[in-house]
Each structure stands twice: as structure tokens, then as C-alpha cells.
Legacy VTK file of the C-alpha trace (Angstrom):
# vtk DataFile Version 3.0
C-alpha trace
ASCII
DATASET POLYDATA
POINTS 166 float
102.687 59.028 -36.639
105.158 61.513 -35.154
108.757 62.414 -35.494
110.048 60.064 -33.173
108.249 57.325 -34.362
110.840 54.606 -35.766
109.481 54.223 -39.759
111.461 52.853 -41.880
113.124 54.948 -44.858
110.804 52.846 -47.134
107.686 54.027 -45.344
108.570 57.792 -45.909
106.899 59.168 -48.200
109.303 62.555 -50.269
107.519 64.863 -52.506
108.399 68.051 -54.160
107.210 71.137 -51.818
107.160 74.785 -52.242
107.922 77.933 -50.239
104.841 77.705 -48.640
105.933 74.601 -46.497
109.196 77.054 -45.393
107.809 77.505 -41.764
107.181 73.385 -41.061
111.189 73.064 -43.094
112.541 75.839 -41.018
111.633 73.939 -37.771
113.665 70.771 -39.061
116.702 73.315 -39.727
116.945 74.947 -36.449
117.068 71.043 -35.015
119.620 70.054 -37.174
121.813 73.202 -37.772
123.308 75.857 -34.848
123.091 78.300 -37.832
119.931 77.338 -38.815
117.977 78.788 -42.082
114.841 81.749 -41.385
111.378 80.324 -43.058
111.931 83.442 -44.919
115.280 82.610 -46.470
113.745 78.992 -47.137
110.687 80.409 -48.664
112.597 82.629 -51.179
115.605 79.893 -51.959
112.696 77.816 -52.749
110.190 80.033 -54.979
113.518 81.178 -56.621
113.971 80.100 -60.044
115.586 76.871 -60.813
115.629 75.794 -57.259
113.767 72.700 -55.689
113.003 71.090 -52.490
112.093 67.709 -51.407
110.068 66.787 -48.206
110.037 64.001 -46.178
106.882 62.801 -44.127
106.321 59.177 -42.865
102.732 59.486 -44.250
101.208 61.165 -47.038
99.723 64.094 -46.465
100.708 64.627 -42.927
101.898 68.013 -41.981
105.520 67.347 -40.087
108.683 67.164 -42.375
110.980 64.163 -40.980
113.427 66.219 -43.082
114.437 68.063 -46.402
116.775 68.850 -49.118
116.891 71.846 -51.108
118.263 71.867 -54.779
119.546 74.425 -57.609
119.493 72.689 -60.707
120.472 75.049 -63.828
122.750 74.964 -66.709
123.247 70.713 -66.775
124.510 71.016 -62.823
122.810 70.970 -59.833
123.379 71.921 -55.977
122.607 70.510 -52.532
121.945 73.670 -50.532
121.031 71.989 -47.613
120.164 69.100 -45.954
118.247 68.723 -42.949
116.966 65.880 -40.960
114.990 66.227 -37.531
117.538 64.924 -35.064
114.744 62.163 -33.687
114.356 60.613 -37.351
118.047 59.985 -37.869
119.592 56.764 -37.996
116.867 55.319 -40.654
118.233 55.668 -43.953
115.848 58.576 -44.892
118.958 61.401 -45.510
119.625 58.730 -47.924
116.377 58.523 -49.411
116.592 62.666 -49.789
120.202 62.621 -51.490
118.748 59.792 -54.281
115.544 61.454 -54.674
117.334 64.687 -55.036
119.862 63.068 -57.794
116.588 61.613 -59.413
114.757 64.964 -59.999
117.874 67.055 -61.094
118.940 64.629 -63.401
115.153 64.744 -64.988
115.907 68.199 -65.565
119.096 67.845 -67.273
121.454 67.639 -64.300
124.535 65.740 -65.244
126.320 66.651 -61.828
125.439 67.091 -58.639
127.498 68.958 -56.149
127.940 70.345 -52.682
129.466 71.101 -49.368
130.105 69.919 -46.556
132.569 70.750 -43.397
135.722 68.896 -43.422
134.855 67.782 -39.857
131.021 66.520 -40.359
132.353 62.727 -40.631
128.950 61.232 -40.560
127.977 63.495 -43.482
130.807 63.155 -45.812
130.124 58.910 -44.979
126.748 59.583 -46.301
127.640 61.517 -49.224
130.612 58.625 -49.984
127.800 55.813 -49.659
125.422 57.762 -52.260
128.268 58.132 -54.985
129.862 61.688 -54.304
133.616 61.610 -54.593
135.908 64.760 -53.094
136.546 67.253 -56.142
138.445 69.875 -53.473
138.382 72.131 -50.467
136.663 75.495 -49.701
139.663 77.023 -47.477
137.667 78.842 -44.068
134.302 78.345 -45.354
132.309 77.517 -42.898
131.944 80.144 -39.428
131.876 78.468 -36.172
132.865 80.120 -32.715
133.271 83.579 -33.599
136.716 83.419 -34.990
136.683 79.752 -35.702
136.315 79.026 -39.245
136.212 75.514 -40.876
137.762 74.073 -43.748
134.635 72.773 -46.736
135.588 69.711 -48.467
133.560 70.186 -52.159
131.948 66.660 -53.239
130.336 66.011 -56.715
128.487 62.857 -58.248
128.144 62.408 -61.736
124.084 61.862 -62.289
124.664 60.724 -66.603
127.416 58.504 -66.107
128.056 54.515 -64.399
130.394 56.790 -61.874
127.190 57.503 -59.825
LINES 1 167
166 0 1 2 3 4 5 6 7 8 9 10 11 12 13 14 15 16 17 18 19 20 21 22 23 24 25 26 27 28 29 30 31 32 33 34 35 36 37 38 39 40 41 42 43 44 45 46 47 48 49 50 51 52 53 54 55 56 57 58 59 60 61 62 63 64 65 66 67 68 69 70 71 72 73 74 75 76 77 78 79 80 81 82 83 84 85 86 87 88 89 90 91 92 93 94 95 96 97 98 99 100 101 102 103 104 105 106 107 108 109 110 111 112 113 114 115 116 117 118 119 120 121 122 123 124 125 126 127 128 129 130 131 132 133 134 135 136 137 138 139 140 141 142 143 144 145 146 147 148 149 150 151 152 153 154 155 156 157 158 159 160 161 162 163 164 165
């Protein structure tokens, strides 16, 4: 099954990967972001202590990831560092499955709260995070760089993992 095939999220397999998968993940990141992380940046991040990455594939054992999420979990808290879904694999519930998988994994590692930052103008991502139990917790002024000289605020969001809130 290729990236463009329309497998539903229920047919997607999530699994933890190490930095060896960074080149394949970087290819997805390039498709998802204007300022993508390199394979080396992703490898160093994924292989760093207290960090995990979940990869989504259409079938177990296939090489091409449809998306991934990278999370750091330490001292009872976790933070989503990046979430990327290949454009051809969007609108199938894949990002939601990745967020849920990350929350479950982080909770298993002892995290009680999951944090993230998202650009205030990224309405699709804000809606996704809201639908998966995140609530606004603050803002970081001028956090994201866009075009030269242009910066956009980040909305800080959190999800409680060990309570009835989310």
C-alpha cells in the first residue's frame, strides 16, 4: 500500500522506532512543513534520552511511513516535539491516532501531563488537539519564524493524562 492509498486509521499500525528510521521520517517531515527537520536532527532527537517516536504505517513491516510523532517524557511531564503526516495520508484520522498513541505511551512512562506548542494560525492542528483532550494553557509571543522578519505566536496546550480531564 502506498502513501496515497486511502487506508482508514483503523488499518494503520503504530510502533515505536529509533533514530535509524530518521531518513524516512525526514522525508515525511519535508512534505508536511516549510521548515523541515533534517534526518540528522531527527535521529539525534529520537535517540536522545527520554524521547520516543511513534511511526504510522499502512501495514506492519512496510518501509514508507505515513506519519510520525516525536515526544519527550521526563519527570512526570511529556511534550510533543513534532507531529507530521504525509499530505497524501491526511483526513483519515492518522494524526488523531498518533496523538492518542503518544498520550498512551507517555502515560505508561509516568507522564501526568502532555504539552505542546502550535502556531495560533494553524486552525486544523488546534482543532485536532482540542478534539484529543488538549486545552489552551498560554501563549509564547513570536515563537515561530515564518518569512524573514515575520513571526507568529504559539498557543501552548496541555492535556492531563492521569485524570478524567483528558
